[in-house]
Backbone as JSON, one array per atom type, in Angstrom:
{
  "sequence": "XXXXXXXXXXXXXXXXXXXXXXXXXXXXXXXXXXXXXXXXXXXXXXXXXXXXXXXXXXXXXXXXXXXXXXXXXXXXXXXXXXXXXXXXXXXXXXXXXXXXXXXXXXXXXXXXXXXXXXXXXXXXXXXXXXXXXXXXXXXXXXXXXXXXXXXXXXXXXXXXXX",
  "N": [[6.0, -12.84, -7.98], [7.73, -14.96, -5.88], [7.53, -16.3, -2.64], [8.93, -17.75, 0.27], [8.08, -19.76, 3.02], [8.49, -20.68, 6.5], [7.1, -22.96, 7.23], [6.59, -23.81, 9.78], [4.43, -22.97, 11.14], [4.69, -20.57, 12.38], [5.79, -17.35, 11.37], [8.85, -16.98, 9.66], [11.83, -15.42, 10.91], [13.38, -13.91, 9.09], [11.51, -13.44, 7.09], [9.65, -12.01, 8.52], [11.15, -9.74, 9.13], [11.38, -8.74, 6.54], [8.66, -8.18, 5.99], [8.19, -6.19, 7.9], [9.95, -4.19, 7.01], [8.76, -3.65, 4.55], [6.27, -2.63, 5.37], [7.16, -0.37, 6.72], [8.35, 1.03, 4.58], [6.04, 1.54, 3.1], [4.74, 3.27, 4.85], [6.52, 5.49, 4.87], [6.34, 6.23, 2.17], [3.6, 6.93, 2.08], [3.59, 9.13, 3.84], [5.14, 10.97, 2.4], [3.68, 11.15, -0.01], [1.36, 12.27, 0.99], [2.19, 14.9, 1.4], [2.55, 15.68, -1.24], [0.13, 15.31, -2.48], [-3.03, 16.25, -4.01], [-5.48, 18.34, -2.35], [-7.98, 16.94, -2.05], [-7.25, 14.27, -1.95], [-5.76, 13.9, 0.3], [-7.01, 13.14, 2.84], [-7.23, 10.33, 2.61], [-4.6, 9.41, 2.67], [-3.85, 10.24, 5.22], [-5.59, 8.74, 6.87], [-4.73, 6.17, 6.13], [-2.07, 6.19, 7.03], [-2.31, 6.68, 9.82], [-4.16, 4.77, 10.92], [-3.9, 2.22, 9.59], [-1.1, 1.64, 8.79], [0.64, 2.42, 11.0], [-0.46, 0.99, 13.13], [-0.34, -1.63, 12.1], [2.4, -1.89, 11.58], [3.37, -1.63, 14.18], [2.27, -3.96, 15.33], [3.58, -6.04, 13.89], [6.2, -5.46, 14.61], [6.11, -5.92, 17.38], [5.64, -8.7, 17.33], [8.0, -9.55, 16.11], [9.86, -8.78, 18.08], [8.97, -10.43, 20.15], [9.65, -12.93, 19.11], [12.43, -12.75, 18.78], [13.64, -11.26, 20.8], [14.79, -8.88, 20.19], [14.78, -5.66, 18.57], [13.53, -4.88, 15.28], [15.57, -4.06, 12.4], [15.57, -1.09, 10.62], [15.83, -0.2, 7.32], [17.05, 2.52, 5.33], [14.71, 4.46, 3.52], [14.0, 5.75, 0.41], [12.03, 8.44, -0.25], [9.29, 9.08, -2.57], [9.7, 11.32, -5.39], [7.85, 12.73, -6.9], [4.28, 13.1, -7.28], [2.77, 11.44, -9.11], [4.56, 9.35, -10.06], [5.27, 8.36, -7.56], [2.81, 7.48, -6.57], [2.24, 5.45, -8.41], [4.36, 3.67, -7.83], [3.74, 3.1, -5.19], [1.3, 1.8, -5.47], [2.08, -0.57, -6.77], [3.74, -1.57, -4.77], [1.87, -2.05, -2.7], [0.32, -4.04, -3.91], [2.26, -6.05, -4.23], [2.8, -6.5, -1.52], [0.34, -7.52, -0.67], [0.31, -9.91, -2.13], [2.5, -11.15, -0.92], [1.57, -11.48, 1.76], [-0.53, -13.25, 1.23], [0.86, -15.49, 0.28], [2.48, -16.14, 2.52], [0.51, -16.72, 4.35], [-0.38, -19.25, 3.75], [1.35, -21.04, 5.09], [0.94, -20.73, 7.79], [-0.31, -21.67, 10.91], [-1.18, -20.73, 13.38], [-3.96, -19.24, 14.83], [-4.3, -16.5, 15.58], [-2.15, -15.21, 14.31], [-2.76, -15.88, 11.68], [-5.11, -14.39, 11.37], [-4.08, -11.8, 11.62], [-2.5, -11.71, 9.31], [-4.41, -12.14, 7.29], [-5.98, -9.83, 7.62], [-4.05, -7.92, 7.01], [-3.46, -8.6, 4.35], [-5.93, -8.14, 3.06], [-6.19, -5.44, 3.71], [-4.0, -4.31, 2.31], [-4.73, -4.91, -0.32], [-7.08, -3.41, -0.56], [-6.0, -0.87, -0.16], [-4.34, -0.64, -2.38], [-6.3, -0.58, -4.38], [-7.68, 1.78, -3.68], [-5.63, 3.65, -4.09], [-5.25, 3.3, -6.82], [-7.63, 4.34, -7.79], [-7.27, 7.02, -6.98], [-5.03, 7.66, -8.52], [-6.04, 7.32, -11.15], [-8.12, 9.23, -11.19], [-6.65, 11.55, -10.75], [-4.97, 11.64, -13.01], [-6.92, 11.78, -15.02], [-8.22, 14.22, -14.37], [-6.17, 16.02, -14.74], [-5.37, 15.84, -17.31], [-4.86, 16.64, -20.82], [-7.27, 16.4, -22.17], [-9.15, 16.88, -20.16], [-8.69, 19.54, -19.72], [-9.62, 20.65, -21.98], [-8.02, 20.82, -24.17], [-7.73, 18.63, -25.8], [-10.01, 18.36, -27.29], [-10.43, 19.46, -29.76], [-12.05, 19.53, -32.8], [-13.6, 17.39, -32.09], [-16.74, 16.11, -31.42], [-18.8, 16.34, -28.66], [-20.73, 13.78, -27.43], [-24.04, 13.69, -26.34], [-26.74, 12.54, -24.36], [-30.11, 12.55, -25.51], [-32.56, 14.85, -24.21], [-34.56, 13.59, -21.54]],
  "CA": [[7.05, -12.92, -7.0], [7.56, -16.14, -5.05], [8.04, -16.18, -1.29], [9.09, -19.02, 0.94], [7.88, -19.61, 4.45], [9.18, -21.68, 7.3], [6.3, -24.17, 7.37], [6.52, -24.19, 11.19], [3.23, -22.4, 11.76], [5.03, -19.19, 12.67], [6.5, -16.7, 10.28], [10.29, -16.98, 9.88], [12.36, -14.11, 11.31], [13.77, -13.17, 7.88], [10.27, -13.01, 6.43], [9.08, -10.99, 9.38], [11.95, -8.54, 8.89], [10.98, -8.25, 5.21], [7.32, -7.62, 6.14], [8.33, -4.95, 8.66], [10.56, -3.19, 6.13], [7.75, -3.29, 3.54], [5.3, -1.75, 6.04], [7.87, 0.89, 6.97], [8.46, 1.7, 3.28], [4.7, 2.02, 2.78], [4.49, 4.42, 5.72], [7.34, 6.6, 4.37], [5.72, 6.65, 0.91], [2.33, 7.62, 2.38], [3.92, 10.43, 4.42], [5.59, 11.85, 1.32], [2.57, 11.38, -0.93], [0.47, 13.2, 1.66], [2.71, 16.25, 1.12], [2.45, 15.96, -2.67], [-1.22, 15.03, -2.97], [-4.03, 17.33, -4.04], [-6.23, 18.36, -1.09], [-9.05, 15.95, -1.95], [-6.66, 12.94, -1.73], [-5.02, 13.87, 1.57], [-7.63, 12.34, 3.92], [-6.96, 8.9, 2.44], [-3.24, 9.14, 3.15], [-3.85, 10.42, 6.67], [-6.23, 7.55, 7.45], [-3.85, 5.02, 5.88], [-0.89, 6.28, 7.91], [-2.65, 6.62, 11.24], [-4.86, 3.56, 11.35], [-3.41, 0.97, 9.02], [0.33, 1.37, 8.82], [1.26, 2.5, 12.33], [-0.97, -0.13, 13.91], [0.19, -2.88, 11.55], [3.84, -1.88, 11.82], [3.56, -1.9, 15.61], [1.98, -5.38, 15.59], [4.67, -6.86, 13.35], [7.39, -5.2, 15.43], [5.93, -6.67, 18.63], [5.84, -10.12, 17.03], [9.45, -9.72, 15.88], [10.51, -8.71, 19.39], [8.57, -11.63, 20.87], [10.38, -14.08, 18.57], [13.89, -12.59, 18.76], [14.08, -10.43, 21.93], [15.47, -7.71, 19.61], [13.93, -4.86, 17.69], [13.95, -5.01, 13.88], [16.4, -3.02, 11.81], [14.9, -0.39, 9.55], [16.72, 0.34, 6.3], [16.64, 3.81, 4.82], [13.76, 4.43, 2.4], [14.0, 6.98, -0.39], [10.64, 8.78, -0.57], [9.06, 9.47, -3.96], [9.97, 12.73, -5.71], [6.66, 13.38, -7.43], [3.04, 12.43, -6.92], [2.35, 10.38, -10.04], [5.45, 8.18, -9.99], [5.17, 7.83, -6.21], [1.55, 6.76, -6.47], [2.4, 4.2, -9.17], [5.24, 2.79, -7.06], [3.02, 2.7, -3.99], [0.3, 0.81, -5.89], [2.79, -1.84, -6.99], [4.2, -1.99, -3.46], [0.72, -2.6, -1.99], [-0.04, -5.31, -4.56], [3.3, -7.02, -3.84], [2.6, -6.83, -0.11], [-0.83, -8.39, -0.61], [0.77, -11.22, -2.61], [3.37, -11.71, 0.13], [0.73, -11.96, 2.86], [-1.26, -14.44, 0.76], [1.82, -16.6, 0.23], [2.87, -16.5, 3.89], [-0.68, -17.22, 5.03], [-0.48, -20.7, 3.5], [2.15, -21.84, 6.01], [0.72, -20.31, 9.18], [-1.42, -22.35, 11.57], [-1.61, -19.98, 14.55], [-5.16, -18.48, 14.44], [-4.1, -15.06, 15.75], [-1.25, -14.78, 13.25], [-3.53, -15.98, 10.43], [-6.02, -13.25, 11.32], [-3.25, -10.61, 11.33], [-2.1, -11.77, 7.9], [-5.59, -11.93, 6.46], [-6.32, -8.4, 7.69], [-3.01, -7.19, 6.28], [-3.63, -8.89, 2.92], [-7.12, -7.41, 2.62], [-5.88, -4.02, 3.82], [-3.11, -3.93, 1.22], [-5.51, -4.95, -1.56], [-7.97, -2.24, -0.56], [-5.17, 0.32, -0.31], [-3.94, -0.59, -3.8], [-7.48, -0.16, -5.13], [-7.91, 3.2, -3.38], [-4.59, 4.43, -4.77], [-5.53, 3.22, -8.25], [-8.68, 5.32, -8.03], [-6.67, 8.36, -6.87], [-4.17, 7.82, -9.68], [-6.89, 7.49, -12.33], [-8.82, 10.51, -11.14], [-5.65, 12.61, -10.89], [-4.57, 11.68, -14.42], [-8.06, 12.26, -15.79], [-8.47, 15.64, -14.08], [-5.04, 16.85, -15.14], [-4.99, 15.53, -18.69], [-5.2, 17.65, -21.83], [-8.7, 16.26, -22.48], [-9.92, 17.55, -19.11], [-8.47, 20.97, -19.84], [-10.24, 21.08, -23.22], [-7.04, 20.9, -25.26], [-7.83, 17.47, -26.67], [-11.34, 18.25, -27.86], [-10.51, 20.18, -31.04], [-12.55, 18.69, -33.88], [-14.34, 16.26, -31.55], [-18.08, 16.48, -30.97], [-19.19, 15.64, -27.46], [-22.05, 13.16, -27.53], [-24.89, 13.81, -25.17], [-28.02, 11.86, -24.47], [-31.22, 13.49, -25.69], [-33.3, 15.1, -22.95], [-35.36, 12.49, -21.16]],
  "C": [[6.76, -14.13, -6.12], [8.22, -15.91, -3.69], [8.06, -17.57, -0.68], [8.77, -18.8, 2.41], [8.45, -20.81, 5.18], [8.41, -22.98, 7.43], [6.11, -24.6, 8.82], [5.25, -23.7, 11.86], [3.44, -20.96, 12.18], [5.77, -18.62, 11.48], [7.99, -16.66, 10.63], [10.78, -15.55, 10.15], [12.75, -13.29, 10.08], [12.55, -12.63, 7.14], [9.6, -11.89, 7.21], [9.84, -9.67, 9.22], [11.59, -7.92, 7.55], [9.61, -7.56, 5.27], [7.4, -6.26, 6.85], [8.93, -3.86, 7.79], [9.57, -2.73, 5.07], [6.7, -2.36, 4.15], [5.92, -0.38, 6.31], [7.99, 1.7, 5.67], [7.1, 2.29, 2.88], [4.35, 3.26, 3.6], [5.25, 5.66, 5.23], [6.74, 7.13, 3.06], [4.44, 7.44, 1.19], [2.59, 9.0, 2.98], [4.33, 11.42, 3.33], [4.46, 12.17, 0.35], [1.52, 12.31, -0.33], [0.9, 14.64, 1.38], [2.49, 16.65, -0.34], [1.03, 15.91, -3.21], [-2.08, 16.28, -3.07], [-4.89, 17.23, -2.77], [-7.3, 17.27, -0.96], [-8.53, 14.52, -1.73], [-6.03, 12.81, -0.35], [-5.69, 13.06, 2.68], [-7.35, 10.84, 3.82], [-5.56, 8.54, 2.94], [-3.16, 9.27, 4.67], [-4.43, 9.18, 7.35], [-5.33, 6.32, 7.3], [-2.67, 5.02, 6.85], [-1.26, 6.04, 9.36], [-3.21, 5.27, 11.66], [-4.16, 2.3, 10.88], [-1.92, 0.74, 9.3], [0.95, 1.4, 10.21], [0.81, 1.34, 13.21], [-0.36, -1.45, 13.43], [1.7, -2.98, 11.79], [4.15, -2.19, 13.28], [3.3, -3.38, 15.93], [3.09, -6.28, 15.09], [5.95, -6.68, 14.17], [7.3, -5.93, 16.76], [6.16, -8.17, 18.43], [7.32, -10.42, 16.83], [10.19, -9.73, 17.22], [10.2, -9.96, 20.22], [9.38, -12.85, 20.41], [11.9, -13.97, 18.75], [14.47, -11.9, 19.99], [14.92, -9.24, 21.46], [14.44, -6.92, 18.8], [14.42, -4.99, 16.26], [14.81, -3.83, 13.45], [15.63, -2.41, 10.65], [15.93, 0.17, 8.59], [16.16, 1.66, 5.8], [15.74, 3.63, 3.6], [13.82, 5.78, 1.71], [12.56, 7.32, -0.76], [10.49, 9.2, -2.03], [9.29, 10.97, -4.17], [8.76, 13.46, -6.25], [5.45, 12.49, -7.19], [2.72, 11.25, -7.83], [3.25, 9.16, -9.97], [5.43, 7.55, -8.6], [3.91, 7.01, -6.01], [1.64, 5.43, -7.22], [3.27, 3.21, -8.4], [4.53, 2.26, -5.82], [1.93, 1.67, -4.31], [0.97, -0.55, -6.07], [3.27, -2.43, -5.66], [3.06, -2.65, -2.67], [0.29, -3.94, -2.59], [0.98, -6.4, -4.22], [3.13, -7.45, -2.39], [1.41, -7.77, 0.06], [-0.47, -9.81, -1.06], [1.63, -11.91, -1.55], [2.54, -12.26, 1.28], [-0.04, -13.21, 2.45], [-0.36, -15.66, 0.75], [2.2, -17.07, 1.64], [1.72, -17.13, 4.65], [-0.82, -18.73, 4.88], [0.26, -21.54, 4.52], [1.92, -21.54, 7.48], [-0.5, -21.04, 9.75], [-1.97, -21.57, 12.75], [-2.79, -19.07, 14.17], [-4.98, -16.96, 14.55], [-3.21, -14.48, 14.65], [-1.95, -14.85, 11.88], [-4.46, -14.78, 10.28], [-5.25, -11.97, 11.02], [-2.89, -10.57, 9.85], [-3.28, -11.55, 6.96], [-6.0, -10.46, 6.45], [-5.32, -7.57, 6.9], [-3.18, -7.38, 4.77], [-4.83, -8.11, 2.36], [-6.86, -5.91, 2.65], [-5.0, -3.53, 2.68], [-3.85, -3.93, -0.12], [-6.44, -3.75, -1.66], [-7.19, -0.95, -0.76], [-4.71, 0.46, -1.76], [-5.11, -0.1, -4.66], [-7.77, 1.32, -4.92], [-6.89, 4.07, -4.12], [-4.79, 4.42, -6.29], [-6.61, 4.22, -8.63], [-8.1, 6.74, -7.98], [-5.79, 8.65, -8.09], [-5.01, 8.12, -10.93], [-7.58, 8.85, -12.33], [-7.84, 11.67, -11.31], [-5.23, 12.76, -12.35], [-5.7, 12.24, -15.27], [-8.28, 13.76, -15.6], [-7.36, 16.56, -14.57], [-4.58, 16.59, -16.56], [-5.37, 16.67, -19.62], [-6.69, 17.59, -22.18], [-9.53, 17.01, -21.45], [-9.79, 19.05, -19.2], [-9.03, 21.52, -21.15], [-9.29, 21.14, -24.4], [-7.18, 19.75, -26.25], [-9.16, 17.34, -27.38], [-11.5, 18.99, -29.19], [-10.97, 19.2, -32.11], [-13.35, 17.49, -33.39], [-15.67, 16.78, -31.04], [-18.39, 15.67, -29.73], [-20.6, 15.07, -27.66], [-22.79, 13.35, -26.23], [-26.17, 13.06, -25.42], [-29.11, 12.9, -24.71], [-31.96, 13.68, -24.38], [-34.4, 14.04, -22.76], [-36.78, 12.53, -21.21]]
}
């Protein structure tokens, strides 16, 4: 995905609105996935919502207000219907957001804004990785192999005692 920035050292208002909507969508997804998640995954969604998204969304909203003297418009977000497809969509969303921050970072000279974008880019990359782990473990734990259905005729290899 290619993004364009203003080249002025500040982030363009349209890009800022896009970033805010993406953060808002991520927050809505995390809230819904928290409801759908197995108990061992819930702390990650809680931490993501409370620390990362609300703080980051508030910072971008303040910047938007500072540049425009208006508050951003939030479009309706359709939350995921099930855990697996929601997690997959959220992973892609986080990776796209990380790419967006990386692209926008190239045109920003303001040190404070650069630091915000770098933190956001790293945060989105880490969140995508965390979600990928949750997705993989969920699929593995709930697969037919994990339930023993896929092991008919297969010998489990074990290392000899040490």
